[in-house]
ZALUMDO-634043 format. One record per residue: residue in one letter; x, y, z of N, C-alpha, C, O in turn. Coordinates in steps of 0.2 Angstrom, whole numbers, plus 5000, padded with zeros to 4 digits. Example, Ala and Ser with C-alpha at 12.3 -4.5 7.8 and 13.67 -1.06 7.14 Angstrom:
BEGIN
a506649725039506249785039506649845039507149835042s506449895035506849955036506450005039506750065040
END
This chain:
BEGIN
m465750925100465450955093465951015091466051055095r466051015085466451075082466051135082465451135080l466351185083466051255083465851265076465251295075s466151245071465951255064465351225062464951245058f465151165066464551135064463951175067463451185063l464051195073463451235076463351295072462751325071a463951335071463851395067463451385060463151425058s463551325057463251315051462551295051462151295047l462351285058461651265059461251315062460651315063i461551375063461151435066461251495061461751515059l460651515059460551565054460351635058459851635061s460751685058460651745061460451795055460951815051t459851815055459651865050459651935052459251945057a459951985049460052055052459352085051458952075047l459152125056458552155057458452205051457852205048g458952235048458852285043458552245037458152275033g458852185035458552145030457852125031457452125026l457652115037456952105038456452165037455952155034r456752215040456352285039456252295031455652315029a456752285027456752305020456152255017455852285012a456052195019455652155016454952145019454552115016a454852175025454252165029453752215027453852275028s453152195025452552235024451952185024451952145020d451452205028450852165028450952095026450752075021r451152055031451251985030451651955024451451915020t452151995023452651975017453151925019453451935025k453351885015453851835016454551865017454751915013m454851845022455551865023456051825019455951765020s456451845015456851805011457651825012457751885013s458051775011458751795010459051735007458651685005s459651735005459951685001459851615004459851565001i459851605011459851545014459051515015458951455015t458651565017457951545018457551515012457051485013s457751525006457451505001457751444997457551424992t458251415001458651354998458251294999458051275004p458051254993457651194994457951134998457551095000s458651134999458951085002458951095010459251055014i458651145012458651165019457951165022457451185019s457851135028457251135032457351175038457751155043l456951225039456951265045456551235051456051205050e456851245057456451225063456351275067456051335065n456451275074456251325079456651385078457251385076l456451435081456751505081456751535087456351525092a457251585088457251625094457451695091457651705086v457251745095457351815093457851845099457751845105r458451875096458951905100458651975103458152005100h458952005108458752075110458952125105458652175105t459352105100459552155095459052155089459052195085g458552105090458052095084458252045079457852035075e458852015080459051965075458651905076458551885082i458551865071458251795071458751745071459151735067i458651695076459151635076458651575074458151565077v458851535069458451485067458851415067459451415064g458651365070458951305069458651265062458151275061f459151235059458951205053459251135052459751115054r458951095047459251035045459351045037459051075034q459851005035460151015028460150945025460350895028w460050945018460150885014460750895010460750945007p461150845009461150775012461350775019461650815021d461050725023461250715030461950705030462250655027p462350745034463050745034463250695040463150705046l463550635038463850585042463450565048463650575054p462850545047462350525053462550475057462350475063n463050435055463250375060463850385063464150345067r464150445062464850465066464750485073464250515075t465150455077465150475084465150545086465550585083k464750575090464650645092464550685086464850745086s464250665081464050705075463250715076462850675078y463050775074462350795074462150825067462550865064i461550805066461250835059460650875060460450905055d460450895066459950945066459950975073460150955078i459651035073459451075079458751085079458451115074h458451065084457651085085457551135090457251185088g457651125096457551175101458051225102458651215101i457751285104458151345105457851385111457251405111v458251405116457951445122458451495124459051475124e458251555126458751595129458651605137458051615139v459151585140459051585148459251655151458851675155a459751685148459951755150460151785144460251755139q460251855144460351885138460951865134461551855136d460851835128461251815123461551745125462151725123q461251715130461451645132460951595130460451585134f461051565124460551525121460751445123461351435123y460251405123460351335123459951305118459451315117v460351255115460051215109460051145110460451115113t459551105107459551035107459851015100459651035095c460250965100460550935094460450865094460450825099g460350835088460150765087460350735080460650765076n460050675079460150645073459450615070459350555071l459050665067458450645064458450655057458650705054s458450595053458450595046457850635043457350615044l458050685038457550715034457150665029456650675027v457550615027457350575022456850515025456350505022t457050485030456750425033456350445039455850405041h456450505042456150525048456350475054456050475059i456850435053457150395058457650425062458050465060d457650425069458050455073458550405076458550345075v459150425079459650385082459550395090459750445093p459150345093459050345100459750355104460250325103g459650395109460250405114460750455111461250465114s460650485105461150535102461050605104461550645104p460450625106460350695108460750725113460950695118s460950795112461350825118461050905118460750925113v461150935123461051005123461651045124462151025128f461751095120462351145120462151215122461651235120h462651245125462651315127462951355121463551335119v462651405119462951445114462951525117462451555117n463551545118463651615121463751655115464251655111m463251705114463251745108463451815110463351865106t463751835115463851895117464451925113464451995112g464851885110465351915105465151905098465551915093f464551885096464351875089464351935086464051985088p464551935079464751885075465451865075465751815072e465851905078466651895078466751835082467251795080h466451815087466551755091465951725094465451755096l465951655093465351615095465651555100466051515097e465451555106465751505111465151455112464651465113v465351385110464951335111465251275115465751255115n464751255120465051205125464451155126463851175126e464551085126464051045128463851045135464351045140v463251045137462951055143462750985146462950965152a462450945142462150875144462050835138461850855133h462250765139462050715134461450675137461450655143f460950665133460350625135460350555132460050545127p460650505136460650435133460050405132459950355128e459450425135458850395134458350435130457850415128a458650485127458150525123458150505115458650465113r457650535112457650515105457650585100458050595096i457150625101457050685098456950745103456350755105l457450775105457350835110457150895106457450915101n456550925107456250965103456151035106456651075108g455551055108455351125110455651135117455751085121m455851195119456251215125455851275128455651315124t455851285134455551345137455851355144456051305147l455951415146456251435152455851425158455251455158l456051395164455651395170455951445175455551485178s456651445175456951485180457651515178458051465177e457751575177458351595175458851595181459451575180e458651615187459051605192459351535194459951525195k458951485193459151415194459351385188459651325188g459251415182459451385176459051325174459351275171l458451325175457951275174457551285167457251335166v457651225163457351235156456951165155457251115156y456351175153455951115150456151095143456251145139i456151035142456351005135455950955133455950905137a455550955128455050905126455450855122455950865118d455350785123455550735119454950705115454550675117s454950725108454450715104454350635102453750625099r454750595103454750525102454550485108454150435108v454850505114454750465120454150485123453750445126g453950555122453350575125453350605132452850595136v453850635134453950665140454250735140454550755134v454250765145454550835146455150825151454950815157n455750835149456250835154456350905157456150955154l456650905163456850975166457650975167457950925170l457951015163458751025163458951085167458751135166n459451075172459851125175460451145170460851105170v460351195167460951215162461551235165462051235162y461551245172462151265175462551205178463151215179t462151155179462451095182462451035177462850985178g462051035172461950975167461550925170461450875166e461250935176460850875179460150885176459850945174f459750825174459150825171458750765174459050715176f458050775173457650715175456950725171456850785168v456550675170455950675167455450715172455350685178a455150775171454750805175454050795174453650795178i453850795167453150785165453050725161453350715156n452650685163452450625159451750595160451550575165n451350615155450650595156450350575149450650575144s449650555149449350535143449350585138449250575132l449350655140449350705135450050725132450050755127t450550705135451250715132451450655128451850655124n451150595130451350535127451050525119450650565117q451350475116451050455110450350425110450150395116p449950435105449250415106449250335104449750305102p448750305106448750225105448850215098448550245094g449250165096449350135090449750185085449850175079a450150225089450650265085451150225082451450175085d451450245076451950205073452650235076452650275080e453150195074453850215076454150285075454550305079i453850315070454150385068453650435070453650495067s453150425074452650465076452950515081453350495085n452750585081452950635085452350655090451850655088c452550665096451950675101452150745104452050795101v452250755111452350815114452950855110453450825108h452750915108453150955103453451025106453951035108g452951075106453151135109452951145116452551105119v453351185120453251195127453351265129453751305126h452951285134452951365135452651375142452151345144v453051415146452851435153452751505153453251545153p452151535153452051605153452251635160452251605165k452551695159452751725165452251745171452351745177s451551755168451051765173450651705175450151715178n450951645173450551585174450951535177451551525176k450651485181451051435185450951365181450951315184y450751375175450651315171451251305166451551345163l451351235164451751225158451251205153450851155153y451251245147450851235141451251185137451851195136f450851145133451251105128450751075123450151075124s451051065117450751045111450850965110451450945112n450450935107450550865105450350855098449850855096f450950845094450850845087450350785084449950805080a450450725087450050675085449350675087448850655084q449250695093448550705096448150765094447550765095g448550815091448250875089447950915094447350945093i448250925100448050965105448551015108449151005107i448351065111448751105116448451095123447851105124a448851075128448651065134449051105139449551135137r448851095146449251125151449251085157448751045158v449751095162449751055168450051105173450551145172l449751105179449951155184450651125187450751065187i451151165188451751145190451951175197451751235198h452451145200452751175206453351215203453751195200p453351285205453851325202454551315204455051335201d454551275210455251265213455551205210456151195208t455151145209455451085207455251075200455651025197g454751105197454651095190454151035189453951015183l453950995194453550935194452850955193452651015195a452450915191451750925190451350935197451550895201a450950975197450550995204449850975203449450995207g449650945197448950925196448850885190449350865187e448250875188448150835182448150875175447950935176p448450855170448450895164447750905161447250865162e447650955157446950975154447050995147447551035146i446650985143446651005136446351075135445851085138i446751115132446551185131446151195124445651225124k446451155119446151165112446351095109446951075109s445851065106445951005102445751015095445651065093n445850965091445750965084446151015080445951045075l446751015082447251055079447751015075448150975078t447651005069448050955065448750965065448951015063t449150915067449850915067450150985070450451015067v449950995076450151065079450851055081451051005084e451251105080451951115081452151155087451851155092d452551205085452851255090452251305091451851315087f452251345097451851395098452051445103452551435107v451751505104451851555109451251575112450651565109l451251605118450651635121450751705122451351735124d450251745121450351825123450151835130449951785134k450051895132449951905139449251885141449051875147d448751885136448051865138447951785137447451765137l448551755136448551675135448151655128447951605128n448151705123448051685117448551645114449151665115i448451595110448951545107449051565100448651565096f449751565098449951575091450351515089450851505092t450151475084450451415083450451395076450151425072a450951345074451051325067450651255067450751215071l450351245061449951185060450351155054450251175048f450751105055451251075050450851055043451051095038v450451005043450250975036449751025033449651015027t449351065037448851105034449251175032448851215029n449851185033450251245030449951305033449851355029e449751305039449451365042449751395049450051355052f449751455049449851485056449251515058448851555055v449051495065448451515067448451545074448951545078r447951585076447851605083447251575086446651565083v447351545092446751515096446651565102447051585106d446051595102445751635107445851605114445551555115g446151645118446251615125445651605129445651565134k445051645127444451635131443951595127443551555131t443851605121443351565117443551505114443151465112g444251495112444451445109444451445101444551405098e444151505099444051515092444751515088445151545091v444751485082445351485078445351525073444851525069l445851575072445851615067446451605063447051605065v446451595056446951575052447351645050447051695047l447951655052448351715051448651705044448751765041a448951645042449251645035449251565033449251525037g449151555027449151495024448551455023448051485026n448551395020447951355020448151285018448751275016e447751235017447951165016448251155009448651115008n448051205004448351194998448951244997449251254991s449151285002449651335001450351305000450551255003t450751334995451451314994451851364997452451344999e451651424997452051475000452251465008452751475010y451751435011451851425018451851345020451651315025k452251305015452251235015452551215022453151225023w452151175025452351135031452651185037453251195038a452151225040452251275045452651245051452451185053a453151275054453551245059453551285066453451245071s453651345066453851375072453651455072453651485067v453551485078453351555079453651585085453751545090r453851645084454051685090453851755089453851785083f453751795094453551865094454251905093454751885095g454151965090454752015089454852045096454452035100r455452075097455652095103455752175104455852205109l455752205098455952275097455252315097454752285096a455352385098454752425098454452425091453752425091s454852415086454552415079454252345077453852345072d454352295081454052235079453752185084453652125084k453652225090453452185096452752145095452652095098g452352175091451652145090451652105083451152085081d452252085081452252045075452551975077452751965082l452351925072452551855073453051835068452851845062y453551815070454051785065453951705065453851675070a453951685059453751615058454151575053454451605048t454351515054454751475049454251415046453751395049i454551395040454151335037454751285036455351305034n454551225035454951165033455051175026455651165023g454551195022454651205015454451145011454451145005g454151095014453951035010454550985008454550965002f455050975012455650945010455450875006455050835009l455750865001455650804997454950794993454850744990e454550844994453850844991453950874984454450914983p453550854979453550884972453550964972453850994968d453150994977453051064977453551094983453351144986n454151064984454551094989454751164987455051174982v454651204992454851274991455451294995455751354995g455751254999456251265004456051295010455551335011g456551295015456351325022456351405021456751425017a455951435024455851505024455651535030455351505035l455851605031455651645037455151695035455251725030f454651705039454151755037454051805043454251785049r453751855042453551905047452851925046452651945041i452351905051451651915050451451975055451551975061d451152025052450852075055450252065059449752045056l450252065066449652045069449152095071448652085073g449352155070448952215072448752215079449252215083e448152215081447852215088447752135090447452135095l447952085086447752025088448151995094447951945097a448752025096449151995101449252055106449352115105v449252025112449452075118450152055121450152005125v450652095119451352075121451652125125452252115127
END
């Protein structure tokens, strides 16, 4: 994959611009985040406070060309400025993917913006949509990766390129009667204080967890549902108290799920919202000035009559998050 391709799919927004536009749940905007032809996906936050966002763009560039990729979904940081991203071929128009095309790439950002080093780590010939990513072990280079069409969670060693299916159960899988373009397991997260893998299932509308072996990454117990009735739940994060902050795609909402009571609090958006059209992903800030804030992306309602374009937001959580 050419460097220019990956560079064109990663948006790094300077913290200064975010500060200038940020005030009590105010939309973050720049020339790229408001473009109707762009659909924003998952995001990550650098130690510098910059936001890295994967996105898809219309028209789809050369979707049938060998070793060409038209989207970036997952992003995870394994060590400082050592990011890994999932690339594939999922059409924004038809929602049809190209089975066997996804790969994972290493993006070394230590020299950014002057220099960006990109190398392929692993190709997944059995995969369809490699989506959410989360770190299990920095020392061993182990990363979980959800496959949203196959319905499994892979474990990849980013240092060796070796991978295998680690988690595969009824809560990661497609629901009965799902169609060919249905998405299931989506976001994944391993809290530092917890020995569980948490995961969301888009089609089933749940966030669940399963006990894992910290050394092998395999399941050490049966999965359990933490919260259900979450319509089209996408990416999510957990704070130190295991409160869940997540994006609900078709209801255009960013919500908080209380880790103890399960109570759902809407942070931004509603079913009729156009400002937060098709909520996609969330991450906490990393600086002292924004550590309690939530950065969030939206798809923007691509191809819909009320398409507003992909956008990045900063949501002030106040005392709602323990980070």
